[in-house]
C-alpha positions as CSV (number, residue, x, y, z in Angstrom):
1,Y,-4.0,13.0,-21.8
2,G,-8.3,11.8,-22.5
3,I,-9.3,15.0,-20.7
4,M,-6.4,17.6,-21.8
5,G,-5.0,15.7,-25.1
6,K,-7.8,17.0,-27.7
7,K,-7.6,20.7,-26.2
8,M,-3.9,21.0,-26.4
9,A,-3.9,19.7,-29.5
10,L,-6.2,22.4,-30.8
11,V,-3.9,25.3,-28.8
12,S,-0.9,24.1,-30.0
13,R,-2.3,23.8,-34.0
14,K,-3.5,27.4,-33.2
15,L,-0.3,28.3,-31.9
16,G,2.3,27.0,-34.1
17,A,3.7,25.0,-30.8
18,V,5.1,21.8,-31.1
19,T,5.6,21.0,-27.3
20,V,3.9,22.0,-24.0
21,I,6.9,24.5,-23.3
22,D,5.8,25.9,-26.8
23,V,2.2,26.2,-25.5
24,I,3.4,27.9,-22.1
25,R,5.2,30.2,-23.4
26,A,2.9,31.4,-26.2
27,R,0.0,31.3,-23.2
28,F,1.5,33.1,-20.7
29,R,4.0,35.0,-22.5
30,S,6.9,34.2,-20.1
31,N,10.0,32.9,-20.9
32,A,10.7,32.6,-17.1
33,L,7.8,30.5,-16.5
34,A,9.0,28.1,-19.8
35,N,12.2,27.9,-18.9
36,A,11.1,26.3,-15.2
37,A,8.4,24.1,-16.8
38,A,11.2,22.9,-18.8
39,L,13.5,22.6,-15.9
40,I,10.8,20.0,-13.9
41,I,10.0,18.2,-17.0
42,V,14.0,17.3,-17.6
43,L,14.4,16.3,-14.2
44,F,11.3,14.1,-13.9
45,F,12.1,12.6,-17.3
46,A,15.7,11.9,-16.4
47,A,14.6,10.1,-13.5
48,T,12.5,8.2,-15.8
49,M,14.8,7.3,-18.3
50,V,17.6,6.2,-15.7
51,A,15.1,3.8,-14.6
52,Q,14.1,2.8,-18.1
53,F,17.7,2.1,-19.0
54,V,18.7,0.5,-15.9
55,G,15.9,-2.1,-16.0
56,G,16.1,-2.2,-19.9
57,A,20.1,-3.3,-19.2
58,K,19.6,-5.4,-16.8
59,L,16.9,-7.3,-18.3
60,F,18.9,-7.7,-21.6
61,E,22.0,-9.2,-19.2
62,A,19.6,-11.8,-17.4
63,V,18.1,-12.9,-20.8
64,T,21.0,-12.8,-23.3
65,G,24.2,-13.4,-21.2
66,Y,25.7,-10.3,-22.2
67,S,27.3,-7.5,-20.4
68,Y,25.1,-4.9,-18.4
69,F,27.1,-2.2,-20.1
70,V,26.4,-3.8,-23.9
71,G,23.0,-3.5,-23.0
72,L,23.0,0.0,-21.8
73,A,25.0,0.9,-25.1
74,I,22.5,-0.7,-27.7
75,F,19.7,1.1,-25.5
76,G,21.4,4.0,-26.3
77,V,22.1,3.8,-29.8
78,A,18.7,3.0,-30.2
79,V,17.1,5.8,-28.9
80,I,19.5,8.1,-30.3
81,I,19.1,6.4,-34.0
82,F,15.2,6.6,-33.9
83,T,15.0,10.2,-32.4
84,T,17.4,11.6,-34.8
85,V,16.0,10.0,-38.1
86,G,12.0,9.7,-36.6
87,G,12.0,12.8,-34.9
88,F,8.9,13.5,-32.9
89,R,7.0,11.0,-35.5
90,G,9.3,8.6,-34.2
91,V,9.2,8.8,-31.0
92,A,4.9,9.0,-31.0
93,V,5.2,5.6,-33.0
94,T,7.1,3.7,-30.6
95,D,5.0,5.4,-27.9
96,A,2.2,4.1,-29.7
97,L,2.8,0.6,-30.5
98,C,4.1,0.2,-26.7
99,G,0.8,1.3,-25.8
100,I,-1.2,-0.9,-28.0
101,A,0.6,-3.9,-26.8
102,M,-0.3,-3.0,-23.3
103,L,-3.9,-2.6,-24.1
104,V,-4.1,-5.6,-26.2
105,G,-2.5,-7.3,-23.3
106,I,-4.8,-6.1,-20.4
107,V,-8.1,-6.5,-22.5
108,V,-7.0,-10.5,-23.3
109,L,-6.4,-10.9,-19.6
110,A,-9.3,-9.4,-18.5
111,A,-11.6,-11.3,-21.4
112,G,-10.2,-14.6,-20.4
113,I,-11.0,-14.2,-16.6
114,L,-14.5,-13.4,-17.2
115,I,-15.1,-16.0,-19.7
116,A,-13.2,-18.7,-17.4
117,G,-15.7,-17.5,-14.6
118,G,-18.8,-17.0,-16.7
119,G,-19.2,-13.5,-15.9
120,W,-19.4,-11.3,-12.6
121,E,-22.7,-13.1,-11.4
122,N,-21.4,-16.4,-11.9
123,I,-17.9,-15.5,-10.1
124,M,-19.6,-14.1,-7.0
125,G,-22.5,-15.9,-6.3
126,T,-22.0,-19.7,-7.8
127,M,-18.6,-20.4,-8.8
128,E,-16.9,-23.0,-6.5
129,I,-15.7,-21.0,-3.4
130,N,-11.9,-22.2,-3.1
131,P,-10.8,-21.2,-6.6
132,L,-12.7,-18.3,-6.4
133,L,-11.3,-17.4,-3.0
134,L,-7.7,-18.3,-4.8
135,K,-8.7,-16.1,-8.0
136,L,-9.7,-13.2,-5.7
137,S,-7.0,-13.3,-3.0
138,I,-3.7,-14.2,-4.7
139,P,-3.7,-10.9,-7.2
140,M,-4.6,-9.1,-3.7
141,M,-1.7,-10.9,-1.7
142,I,0.9,-10.3,-4.3
143,S,-0.2,-6.4,-4.4
144,M,-0.3,-6.5,-0.9
145,L,3.5,-8.0,-0.6
146,V,4.5,-5.3,-3.1
147,Q,3.2,-3.0,-0.8
148,A,5.0,-4.4,2.2
149,L,7.9,-3.3,-0.4
150,Y,7.1,-0.2,0.0
151,N,7.8,-0.4,3.8
152,V,10.8,-2.4,3.6
153,V,13.1,-1.0,0.7
154,D,13.2,2.8,2.0
155,S,14.9,1.1,5.6
156,V,17.0,-1.3,3.5
157,F,18.9,1.3,1.6
158,V,18.8,4.1,4.2
159,S,20.3,1.6,6.5
160,H,23.2,1.7,4.6
161,V,23.5,5.5,4.7
162,S,23.6,4.8,8.8
163,E,21.7,3.4,11.7
164,S,20.8,7.0,12.9
165,A,18.9,7.4,9.8
166,L,17.5,3.8,10.0
167,T,16.0,4.8,13.6
168,A,14.7,8.0,12.2
169,V,12.6,6.2,9.4
170,S,11.5,3.9,12.4
171,L,10.2,6.8,14.3
172,A,8.2,8.0,11.5
173,F,6.6,4.9,11.2
174,S,3.5,5.5,13.2
175,L,2.6,8.7,11.7
176,Q,3.2,7.2,8.5
177,N,1.1,4.2,9.4
178,V,-1.8,6.6,10.4
179,M,-2.2,8.2,6.8
180,I,-2.2,4.4,5.7
181,A,-4.4,3.7,8.1
182,V,-7.0,6.3,6.9
183,G,-6.6,5.6,3.2
184,V,-6.8,1.9,3.8
185,G,-9.8,2.2,6.5
186,T,-12.0,4.3,4.5
187,G,-11.4,1.8,1.2
188,V,-12.3,-1.0,3.5
189,G,-15.7,0.8,3.6
190,V,-16.3,1.4,0.3
191,N,-15.3,-1.9,-0.6
192,A,-17.5,-3.9,1.8
193,L,-20.5,-1.4,0.9
194,L,-19.8,-1.6,-2.7
195,S,-19.6,-5.3,-2.9
196,K,-23.1,-5.3,-1.0
197,S,-24.7,-3.1,-3.4
198,L,-23.5,-5.0,-6.7
199,G,-25.1,-8.4,-4.9
200,E,-28.5,-6.6,-4.0
201,K,-28.0,-5.4,-7.8
202,N,-28.7,-1.6,-6.1
203,Q,-26.2,0.3,-8.8
204,S,-27.3,4.0,-7.6
205,R,-26.2,3.3,-4.2
206,A,-22.7,1.3,-5.8
207,N,-22.1,4.5,-7.6
208,A,-22.9,7.0,-4.9
209,T,-20.4,4.8,-2.4
210,A,-17.7,4.9,-5.0
211,E,-17.9,8.7,-5.6
212,N,-18.2,9.6,-1.8
213,G,-15.2,7.1,-1.2
214,I,-13.2,9.2,-4.0
215,F,-14.1,12.4,-2.3
216,L,-13.2,11.4,1.3
217,S,-9.9,10.0,0.0
218,L,-9.2,13.6,-1.0
219,C,-10.3,15.0,2.4
220,S,-7.9,12.9,3.7
221,F,-5.2,14.1,1.7
222,A,-6.0,17.8,2.7
223,V,-5.8,17.0,6.4
224,F,-2.6,15.4,6.0
225,F,-0.9,18.2,4.1
226,V,-1.6,20.2,7.0
227,I,0.1,17.7,9.6
228,G,2.9,17.8,7.4
229,L,3.6,21.5,7.1
230,T,3.0,22.0,11.0
231,C,3.8,18.8,13.3
232,M,6.8,17.2,12.5
233,K,9.3,18.4,14.7
234,P,7.1,18.1,17.9
235,Y,6.3,14.4,16.5
236,F,10.0,13.9,16.0
237,Y,11.4,15.5,19.3
238,A,8.6,13.6,21.5
239,Q,10.4,10.5,20.8
240,T,14.0,11.4,20.7
241,S,16.5,14.4,22.0
242,D,19.1,13.3,19.4
243,P,19.1,16.1,17.0
244,V,20.6,13.9,14.2
245,I,17.9,11.5,14.4
246,A,15.1,14.0,14.4
247,Q,16.4,16.0,11.5
248,Q,16.7,13.3,9.1
249,G,13.0,11.9,10.0
250,I,11.6,15.4,10.2
251,R,12.5,15.6,6.2
252,Y,11.5,12.0,5.4
253,L,8.3,12.4,6.9
254,S,7.4,15.8,5.8
255,V,7.8,14.9,2.5
256,C,5.6,12.0,2.5
257,C,2.9,13.7,4.3
258,I,2.4,16.8,1.9
259,F,2.8,15.0,-1.1
260,S,0.0,11.9,0.0
261,L,-2.4,12.7,-2.5
262,G,-0.8,9.8,-4.7
263,L,-0.9,7.6,-1.7
264,F,-5.1,8.1,-0.9
265,T,-5.6,8.0,-4.6
266,Q,-3.9,4.7,-5.2
267,T,-5.3,3.2,-1.7
268,M,-8.9,4.0,-2.9
269,G,-8.7,3.0,-6.7
270,E,-7.4,-0.3,-5.6
271,K,-10.4,-0.9,-3.3
272,L,-13.0,0.0,-5.9
273,L,-11.0,-2.2,-8.3
274,A,-11.0,-5.3,-5.6
275,A,-14.7,-4.4,-4.8
276,T,-15.9,-5.7,-8.0
277,G,-13.3,-8.5,-8.3
278,R,-10.9,-6.8,-10.3
279,T,-7.8,-7.8,-7.9
280,Y,-5.5,-8.5,-11.3
281,L,-5.9,-4.9,-11.9
282,S,-5.4,-3.9,-8.5
283,M,-2.2,-5.9,-8.3
284,I,-0.8,-4.3,-11.5
285,S,-1.0,-0.9,-10.4
286,Q,0.4,-1.9,-7.1
287,L,3.7,-3.5,-9.0
288,V,3.9,0.1,-10.7
289,G,4.2,2.2,-8.1
290,A,6.7,-0.5,-6.0
291,V,8.9,-1.0,-9.2
292,V,9.3,2.8,-9.6
293,N,10.0,2.7,-6.1
294,I,12.2,0.3,-6.0
295,I,14.2,2.0,-9.1
296,L,14.5,5.3,-7.8
297,D,15.2,4.4,-4.2
298,P,19.2,4.3,-4.7
299,I,19.4,7.1,-7.3
300,F,17.8,9.6,-4.8
301,I,18.9,8.0,-1.2
302,F,22.7,7.9,-2.6
303,G,22.8,10.9,-4.2
304,Y,23.1,10.4,-7.7
305,C,20.3,13.5,-8.6
306,G,22.2,15.9,-5.8
307,Q,23.1,15.8,-1.9
308,A,19.5,17.9,-1.9
309,L,17.5,14.9,-2.7
310,S,19.7,12.2,-1.0
311,G,19.6,10.5,2.2
312,T,16.0,9.9,4.1
313,T,14.7,12.8,1.5
314,G,15.3,10.8,-1.2
315,A,13.5,7.6,0.2
316,A,10.4,9.8,0.6
317,V,10.6,11.7,-2.8
318,A,11.5,7.9,-4.5
319,T,8.4,6.6,-2.8
320,I,5.7,9.7,-3.4
321,I,7.0,9.6,-7.3
322,G,6.1,5.6,-7.2
323,Q,2.7,5.9,-5.2
324,F,1.7,9.0,-7.8
325,C,2.7,6.2,-11.0
326,G,0.7,3.7,-9.0
327,A,-2.4,6.2,-8.6
328,G,-2.3,6.9,-12.2
329,M,-2.8,3.7,-13.1
330,T,-6.1,2.9,-10.7
331,L,-7.4,6.1,-12.1
332,Y,-7.1,4.3,-15.7
333,F,-8.3,1.1,-14.7
334,N,-11.6,2.5,-13.0
335,T,-12.6,4.9,-15.6
336,R,-11.8,2.4,-18.6
337,K,-11.8,-1.2,-17.7
338,N,-14.1,-1.4,-14.4
339,P,-18.0,-1.1,-16.3
340,D,-19.3,-2.4,-12.4
341,I,-19.3,1.3,-11.2
342,Q,-20.3,4.7,-13.1
343,I,-18.5,7.2,-11.4
344,G,-19.6,10.9,-12.4
345,F,-18.9,14.0,-10.6
346,K,-21.1,16.3,-12.7
347,G,-23.3,18.0,-10.3
348,F,-21.9,15.4,-7.3
349,R,-22.4,16.8,-3.5
350,P,-21.2,14.9,-0.8
351,S,-23.9,12.5,0.7
352,A,-23.9,12.2,4.5
353,K,-25.5,9.2,4.3
354,A,-23.5,7.4,2.2
355,I,-20.5,8.8,4.2
356,G,-22.2,7.3,7.5
357,R,-22.1,3.9,5.6
358,I,-18.7,3.6,4.6
359,Y,-17.3,4.5,7.8
360,T,-19.5,2.6,10.0
361,V,-17.6,0.0,8.4
362,G,-14.3,1.6,8.0
363,L,-13.7,3.7,10.9
364,P,-13.2,0.7,13.1
365,S,-10.3,-0.5,10.5
366,I,-9.4,2.9,10.7
367,A,-9.1,2.7,14.5
368,M,-8.0,-0.6,14.5
369,Q,-4.8,0.5,12.6
370,C,-4.7,4.0,14.4
371,V,-4.4,1.4,17.7
372,G,-1.3,0.1,16.1
373,S,0.3,3.7,15.6
374,L,-0.1,4.1,19.2
375,M,1.3,1.1,20.2
376,T,4.3,1.5,17.9
377,F,4.7,5.1,19.1
378,G,4.5,3.7,22.5
379,M,7.1,0.7,22.0
380,N,9.7,3.1,21.1
381,L,9.3,5.4,24.0
382,I,9.7,1.8,26.0
383,L,12.6,1.1,23.7
384,M,14.5,4.4,23.7
385,A,15.3,4.2,27.4
386,F,17.3,0.7,26.6
387,S,18.9,1.8,23.2
388,A,18.3,3.7,19.8
389,T,19.4,0.6,18.5
390,A,16.7,-1.0,20.4
391,V,14.2,1.1,18.6
392,A,16.2,0.3,15.1
393,V,15.7,-3.1,15.8
394,F,11.7,-2.7,16.4
395,G,11.2,-0.8,13.2
396,V,13.0,-3.8,11.5
397,Y,10.8,-6.1,12.7
398,F,7.8,-4.1,11.9
399,K,9.0,-3.8,8.3
400,L,9.6,-7.8,7.9
401,Q,6.7,-8.6,9.8
402,S,4.6,-7.2,6.7
403,F,6.1,-9.9,4.6
404,V,4.0,-12.3,6.8
405,F,0.9,-10.0,7.6
406,M,0.7,-8.3,4.2
407,P,-0.4,-11.4,2.3
408,I,-3.2,-12.4,4.7
409,F,-4.1,-8.7,4.4
410,G,-4.5,-9.5,1.0
411,L,-6.3,-12.5,1.4
412,N,-8.5,-10.9,3.5
413,N,-9.4,-8.5,0.6
414,G,-10.1,-10.9,-1.6
415,M,-12.5,-12.9,1.0
416,V,-14.4,-9.5,2.0
417,P,-16.5,-9.0,-1.1
418,I,-17.3,-12.7,-1.3
419,I,-18.7,-12.7,2.3
420,S,-20.4,-9.2,1.5
421,Y,-21.9,-10.3,-1.9
422,N,-23.1,-13.6,-0.3
423,Y,-24.3,-12.1,2.4
424,G,-26.4,-9.5,0.6
425,A,-27.7,-12.8,-1.6
426,R,-28.5,-14.5,1.3
427,R,-26.0,-17.5,1.0
428,P,-24.9,-18.8,4.6
429,N,-23.2,-21.8,3.6
430,R,-20.9,-19.7,0.9
431,V,-20.1,-17.6,3.8
432,K,-19.3,-19.9,6.1
433,K,-17.0,-21.7,3.9
434,T,-15.0,-18.8,2.5
435,I,-14.4,-18.0,6.4
436,K,-13.0,-21.7,7.3
437,L,-10.9,-21.3,3.7
438,A,-9.4,-18.2,4.9
439,V,-8.4,-19.2,8.3
440,C,-6.8,-22.4,6.9
441,Y,-4.6,-20.3,4.5
442,A,-4.1,-17.7,7.1
443,E,-2.6,-20.4,9.6
444,G,-0.7,-21.6,6.5
445,I,1.2,-18.2,5.5
446,M,2.0,-17.6,9.6
447,L,4.0,-21.5,9.9
448,A,5.7,-20.2,6.6
449,G,6.4,-16.8,8.3
450,F,7.3,-18.4,11.9
451,C,10.2,-20.8,10.7
452,I,11.8,-18.1,8.8
453,F,11.7,-15.6,11.8
454,Q,12.7,-18.4,14.0
455,F,15.8,-20.5,12.1
456,A,17.1,-17.7,9.9
457,P,17.1,-14.3,11.9
458,R,20.8,-13.3,11.5
459,Q,20.2,-13.5,7.7
460,V,17.4,-11.6,7.8
461,L,19.1,-8.9,10.1
462,S,21.8,-8.8,7.6
463,I,20.0,-7.3,5.0
464,F,19.6,-4.0,7.1
465,A,23.4,-4.1,7.4
466,A,23.1,-4.8,10.8
467,S,25.9,-3.8,13.6
468,D,26.8,-6.4,16.1
469,A,24.9,-4.5,18.7
470,M,21.8,-4.8,16.4
471,L,22.3,-8.4,16.0
472,A,22.6,-8.7,20.0
473,I,19.4,-7.6,20.0
474,G,17.6,-7.8,17.2
475,I,18.5,-12.1,17.0
476,P,16.6,-12.8,20.2
477,A,14.1,-10.4,19.8
478,M,12.9,-12.5,16.4
479,R,13.0,-15.7,17.9
480,I,10.5,-14.4,20.8
481,I,8.6,-12.3,18.9
482,C,7.4,-14.7,16.2
483,L,6.0,-17.2,18.4
484,H,2.6,-15.1,18.2
485,F,2.9,-15.9,14.4
486,L,1.1,-19.0,15.1
487,L,-2.4,-17.7,17.1
488,A,-2.3,-14.3,14.8
489,G,-4.0,-15.7,11.6
490,V,-7.1,-17.0,13.1
491,S,-7.4,-13.0,14.9
492,I,-6.7,-11.2,11.3
493,V,-9.2,-13.3,9.5
494,L,-12.0,-13.0,11.8
495,S,-11.6,-9.1,12.0
496,S,-12.3,-8.4,8.2
497,V,-14.9,-11.6,8.6
498,F,-16.8,-8.9,11.5
499,Q,-16.0,-5.9,8.8
500,A,-17.6,-7.9,5.7
501,L,-20.8,-8.4,8.0
502,G,-21.3,-5.0,8.9
503,N,-20.0,-5.5,12.6
504,G,-16.3,-3.9,12.2
505,V,-16.5,-2.6,16.2
506,F,-15.9,-6.0,17.2
507,S,-12.5,-5.8,15.5
508,L,-12.0,-2.8,17.1
509,I,-12.3,-3.8,20.2
510,V,-10.2,-6.6,19.7
511,S,-7.5,-4.6,18.3
512,V,-7.8,-2.1,21.2
513,C,-8.0,-4.6,24.2
514,R,-4.8,-6.8,22.5
515,Q,-2.5,-3.4,21.6
516,L,-3.2,-0.6,24.3
517,F,-4.4,-3.0,27.2
518,V,-2.3,-5.9,27.1
519,L,0.5,-5.6,24.9
520,L,2.1,-2.0,25.8
521,P,1.1,-2.4,29.8
522,A,3.0,-5.9,29.7
523,A,5.8,-4.1,27.6
524,W,5.9,-1.3,30.7
525,L,6.2,-4.3,32.9
526,L,8.4,-6.3,31.5
527,A,11.0,-3.8,30.7
528,Q,11.0,-3.1,34.7
529,T,13.1,-6.0,34.7
530,G,16.0,-4.2,33.0
531,S,16.4,-6.5,30.1
532,V,15.0,-5.7,26.5
533,N,14.8,-9.2,25.6
534,N,11.9,-9.6,28.2
535,V,10.1,-6.9,26.4
536,W,9.4,-9.3,23.3
537,W,7.4,-11.3,25.4
538,A,4.5,-9.1,25.7
539,F,3.6,-9.6,21.9
540,L,2.5,-13.6,22.8
541,I,0.4,-12.4,25.9
542,A,-1.3,-9.9,24.1
543,E,-2.0,-12.9,21.1
544,F,-3.2,-15.0,23.5
545,V,-6.2,-12.3,24.6
546,S,-6.6,-11.6,21.3
547,I,-7.5,-15.0,19.8
548,L,-9.8,-15.5,23.0
549,M,-12.0,-12.1,22.2
550,S,-12.1,-13.0,18.2
551,L,-13.3,-16.6,18.9
552,A,-15.9,-15.1,21.4
553,F,-17.0,-12.5,19.0
554,Y,-17.4,-15.0,16.1
555,A,-19.3,-17.4,18.0
556,R,-21.9,-14.5,18.5
557,I,-21.9,-12.9,15.3
558,N,-22.7,-16.6,13.9
559,K,-25.5,-17.1,15.7
560,T,-27.2,-13.4,15.0
561,T,-25.9,-12.5,11.4
562,I,-25.0,-15.7,10.2
563,A,-27.5,-18.5,11.2
564,P,-30.9,-16.4,10.5
565,L,-29.5,-16.2,6.8
566,Y,-30.7,-20.0,6.8
567,H,-34.5,-18.8,7.4
């Protein structure tokens, strides 16, 4: 609206147009194009309005105790009245009032946080570490839990379509995770370097880092756009010979790749907000995207928008619409609510130096998560030798464990700018205290996850409409795999510490060794026993090796990087 609104208003007045469709018809002199544009608008606004009406009626029911249908009727009558009586002016006035209310809320929240913290320098450089870590991490932890919902919601609804659909989505996860890895890993590099530049008071480098980070996110989209058009069929048929599973997976992942612009834009925007301490705005953008996805998932998956957009295709469409909504929020927040960076693309040229700095930190993170995708791909091949149900169980585990691991990743996102800022400002005591607190919180989260997986596996699996065969494999699997949670918290935190201090290669080495050189070979060897239950012990074996390596690397980085800051 900020870019096109004024120009559109001028053109509309000149043409005597009332709607965008009138402008298109007058500008291009084509009724067919105008009708097509009208159809597109109607389709997308129909989905939006359904979501708003359903959400409003549910909220009305919860607050007042009256029937859901009474709420729908009230909202419907209210909309008819104010649009009939007020016309376009009535709609514009209500939209304006809603926008003013949201804007006031955001401004008050932002002002309150900055006043309470005493400004950016005081927050990052001198504020007590524990409340600072919680202030920056809790919004990101909530944001990551919301991200976990992205991963889980599709599978939950798809599992009620068929077990083959659930297996298809599970097989898609490896490549889908590569997309996330590229987006998040590039964002991690931008996050660390942007925070370090701000700590050093180097504004020009901070701006260059942000601009080149956005450029890289667009390049990432272009790559996966091509992959979505060319590589789906060989990817799925390499994992399964079942044409039903393969076709459902191809439909799902093609949409996710071809329309991945929302994913990459949202991810980069969130990292820019997190790097400048505005994690609450990042959380809001995640929440918007996730809520849209959750609302649209059943509408599309169960065929309310037609059979062509049902099943796994509908799951993908709901996901990408949610991502685009989240991306729009991050664009608005970074251009309007983030004064610590000034993004301007007039005369912009990609900087090899800035890109090199970003990927020096970010590439190990990308590689680590891509290693996870290779591990998932390999595990799918190993488990498919037992049954497709075993693959579905592994896919369900991977979606569920994100509710345990994602909060720690959010904790790390809050921790990284604190460590990077104070490393740049040469305050080693604050760096070490941040690391210790993060490890304690991470282990507490892991303990909670262990208890859930160990003592309530049947209840957790029942969310996915698990069959008896799936429960027979899944219950022992959950109880065995969760043993490694108790060791994983330390390794995950130290991995981000290495990246924050510019030694991301250590994280890469640990991840590669854990997942490719220990977990997969151990799983393959245990599979030779003929029991799928034995395969799950590979996770505990790999985690034990991982924590030993992480502690060894931390001892080295403490000696060579942190200790010299005292002098």
